[in-house]
C-alpha positions as CSV (number, residue, x, y, z in Angstrom):
1,M,106.9,96.4,104.1
2,E,104.3,97.8,105.3
3,S,104.1,100.8,108.4
4,F,101.5,102.3,110.9
5,R,101.4,104.1,114.3
6,M,100.1,103.0,117.4
7,G,99.8,105.9,119.6
8,M,103.6,107.2,120.2
9,S,105.5,104.2,117.8
10,A,105.4,103.6,114.6
11,F,105.9,100.3,113.6
12,E,107.5,98.4,110.5
13,L,105.8,94.7,109.4
14,I,108.6,92.8,108.6
15,R,107.6,89.4,108.1
16,D,103.8,88.2,107.3
17,V,103.8,84.2,107.1
18,R,100.6,83.0,105.4
19,G,99.1,86.4,106.0
20,A,98.9,86.9,109.4
21,F,98.3,90.3,110.1
22,Q,95.8,92.1,110.7
23,L,96.4,95.6,112.1
24,E,93.0,95.5,113.9
25,A,93.5,93.0,115.9
26,F,97.4,93.7,116.7
27,R,95.1,97.0,118.0
28,A,92.7,95.0,120.2
29,R,95.9,92.8,121.3
30,Y,98.6,95.4,122.2
31,L,99.2,96.1,125.9
32,D,102.0,98.7,127.5
33,Y,104.1,96.1,128.4
34,L,104.9,95.7,124.9
35,D,106.4,99.2,124.9
36,K,109.3,97.9,126.2
37,Y,110.4,95.7,123.3
38,D,112.3,96.3,119.8
39,Y,110.3,93.4,117.8
40,I,106.7,92.0,118.2
41,V,105.4,88.4,117.1
42,G,102.1,87.8,116.5
43,D,101.2,84.3,116.0
44,W,97.6,82.9,115.7
45,G,96.5,79.2,117.4
46,Y,92.8,78.4,117.4
47,G,91.7,81.9,116.6
48,Q,93.4,83.7,118.8
49,L,96.3,86.4,118.4
50,R,98.8,86.3,121.0
51,L,101.8,89.1,121.2
52,K,105.0,88.1,122.1
53,G,107.9,91.1,122.5
54,F,111.4,90.8,121.4
55,Y,114.7,92.9,121.9
56,A,116.7,93.8,119.1
57,E,119.8,91.0,118.2
58,N,122.9,93.7,119.4
59,R,120.8,94.1,123.4
60,K,123.7,91.7,124.7
61,S,122.4,92.2,128.6
62,A,118.9,90.9,127.3
63,P,118.2,87.2,127.9
64,P,119.4,85.5,124.8
65,D,115.8,84.0,124.3
66,Q,114.2,87.7,124.8
67,R,115.9,88.7,121.6
68,I,114.8,88.8,118.0
69,D,117.6,86.2,116.6
70,A,115.7,83.4,118.9
71,L,113.2,83.9,117.1
72,D,113.2,80.8,114.8
73,Q,113.1,78.8,118.7
74,Y,110.5,80.1,120.0
75,I,107.7,79.5,116.5
76,Q,109.3,76.0,116.7
77,E,108.9,75.4,120.4
78,Y,105.5,77.6,120.9
79,C,103.7,78.1,118.7
80,N,101.2,75.5,116.9
81,F,102.9,73.6,113.5
82,G,102.4,75.9,110.9
83,C,101.0,78.4,112.7
84,K,100.9,81.7,110.7
85,Y,102.7,84.9,112.0
86,F,103.7,88.3,111.8
87,V,106.8,90.0,113.1
88,V,107.0,94.2,113.4
89,R,109.9,96.2,114.2
90,R,109.9,99.1,116.1
91,L,110.6,102.6,114.2
92,S,109.9,104.9,116.8
93,E,110.0,105.6,120.1
94,H,107.1,105.4,123.1
95,A,107.5,108.5,125.4
96,G,110.1,107.6,127.9
97,H,112.3,105.7,126.1
98,T,115.7,105.9,124.5
99,A,116.2,106.7,121.4
100,R,118.9,104.4,121.1
101,R,116.9,101.8,120.9
102,S,115.4,102.7,117.3
103,K,118.3,103.2,116.1
104,D,119.6,99.2,117.4
105,A,116.9,98.2,116.4
106,A,117.0,99.2,112.9
107,E,120.1,97.8,112.5
108,V,119.1,93.8,112.3
109,Q,117.8,92.2,109.3
110,I,115.5,89.0,109.8
111,E,115.8,86.5,107.2
112,P,113.2,83.9,106.7
113,S,114.1,80.9,108.2
114,D,114.3,77.6,106.7
115,S,110.1,76.6,108.1
116,D,108.6,79.3,106.6
117,K,110.6,78.4,103.3
118,K,109.3,74.8,103.7
119,Q,105.7,76.6,104.1
120,K,105.6,79.2,101.2
């Protein structure tokens, strides 16, 4: 998959549904509060990119709806039906964060959802 850097962090594009990922749009929308998340999901609706952060699946202290294993539920409940979306995984840490998070996040695999398979 495609890797890229932004500031102190490196990311890897791990899912790109219907060509949703646009690096310049991601850079323009990315805000510092997203630095704490292991995954960033971007979805398009009405010509606008929306970004949402998720924690790694094994971060049990995070609320269940904020962990990446809740991605399918988020897409079904909060995104337009059939929307284009993408998922990027943080590979390296932003200054001040622990290296443990990066290791944990790297162990999680995201499989295509049933809805992704139907849309292709």
